[in-house]
N, C-alpha and C positions, 0 to 999 in steps of 0.2 A: 814803415817803409822798409824795404829789404833790398839786398844786393847793391846794384849800381847806384841806387838813389841815396845811399847812405855815404857819409864821409868815411875816410879811413879810420878816424878816431872812433866813430860809431861802430864800424865793423869790428875793430879790435875790442871795444867794450863788450860787444855781443859775444865774441869768442871767449873773453875772460869770464863773462857771466856763465856761459855754457860749461866751461871747464870747471868752475867752482861748483856749479849745480851738479855736475857729474861726480865731483869729489864728495860732496855732501851726500849724494845718493849712495855712493860706495860706503862712506862712513856710516850710513844708516842701514847698512847690510843689504842694499839692493845688489843684485847679481848681474853679471854680463853687461855692465854699463858701457855705452858707446856714445860718442859725440860725432854726428854726421854733418859734414859741411855741404850744405845744399846751395850755397851761393853760386849763381849762374846755372843752376840745374832746375830749381823750383821757384815759382813766384809765391809759394805759400809761406815760406820762412827761410831764413838764412841757415839756421842750425837746428838740428834735432838732438835732444838728449834722450836716450832710450835706456831703460833699466827694467829688470825683472824683480818683482817683489815676491816675498814668501807668503804673504797673507794680505788681505785688504787692510787690516789694521796697520801693518808695517808699511804698506804703500802710502797710506794717509799720513803716517808719522813722517815718512820721507818727504812727502810733498810739503808738509808743514815746515820742516826744517829748511827746505829750499825757499819757501815763501818768506820765512823770517830773514834769510840772507838777502833775497830780492828786495824786501822792504828796506833793509839797511843800505841798499844801493839805489834807493828811490825808484825802484821798478815795481810796477803793479801789473798783475795779469789782466789781459784783455778779457779772457774767459778761462774758467776752470770747469771741467766736467768730470763726473764720476761720483756715484753715490757711496754710501757707507759700506755696501757689500759688493762694490764694483770689481771688475776684473781688468779695467783699463781706466787710468786716470790721466787726464790731459790738462796741462796748464799752458796757455798760450800767452807768451810775452811778446808777441808779434814777430820779432826777429829770431827769437829762440822759443821753441816749443818743447816742453817736457812731456814725455810719454812714459808712464809706469804701468806695466802689465803684470798679470800673473803669467806663469810659464806657458800654460796652454794657449792663452790668447796672444801672447807674443809670437808664438810659433804660427798660430793661425793667420794673424794679420801680417806677419813677416815684413815689417817696415825695413828691417836690415836688408832683406833681399830686394824689396821693391825699390829702395834707393841704393842698391848695391854699387852703382857707379859713383856715388858720392864718396869723396875721401873722408877718412876718419881723422879727427883731430885728437892728438894726445892730450890727456887730461890728468894723468897720474902724476903725483908729486915725485920729484927725484928722490931716489932712495938715499937714506942717511948713509954716509960712507962707513959709519961704525956698525951698521946693521941694526941699530937700536930702534 
C-alpha cells in the first residue's frame, strides 16, 4: 500500500527506511544519492532512493548492504531486478523503491527529471559539531 492508504506510522517508517537506505548507499560510495517523495504524486511507490554507482560490482555491494539493513527491519523486497553486469538495479520494497544506476543510464532514464516535481527528503546525517 502507498500514500493515503498507509497510516502515519507506516509513512514515517517508510521515510526512515528510505533515509537510511540513502545513507547506506552513500557510505557504500554511491554518488549523487537522492530521496524523492512521491506521496500524492505517483501510485507506484511513496519514495524513490536513487544513486549512481561506479561499477556493477559496487552497485551490487551497495544493494546487498541495503538488503542487510532491510532484513534487520523485517523488510523484504517484493522484487529485485538487475543482473551481475547490469547498468540499473532496482529493489522494490513496495512503499520504497531503490534505483542504482551507472552514470550513463541514470542520465538516460533521468528519473530525477521525470519526477522533478517530487520534493526531495533530506537523508544526510547532521554534521558532527567538531568536524570529526
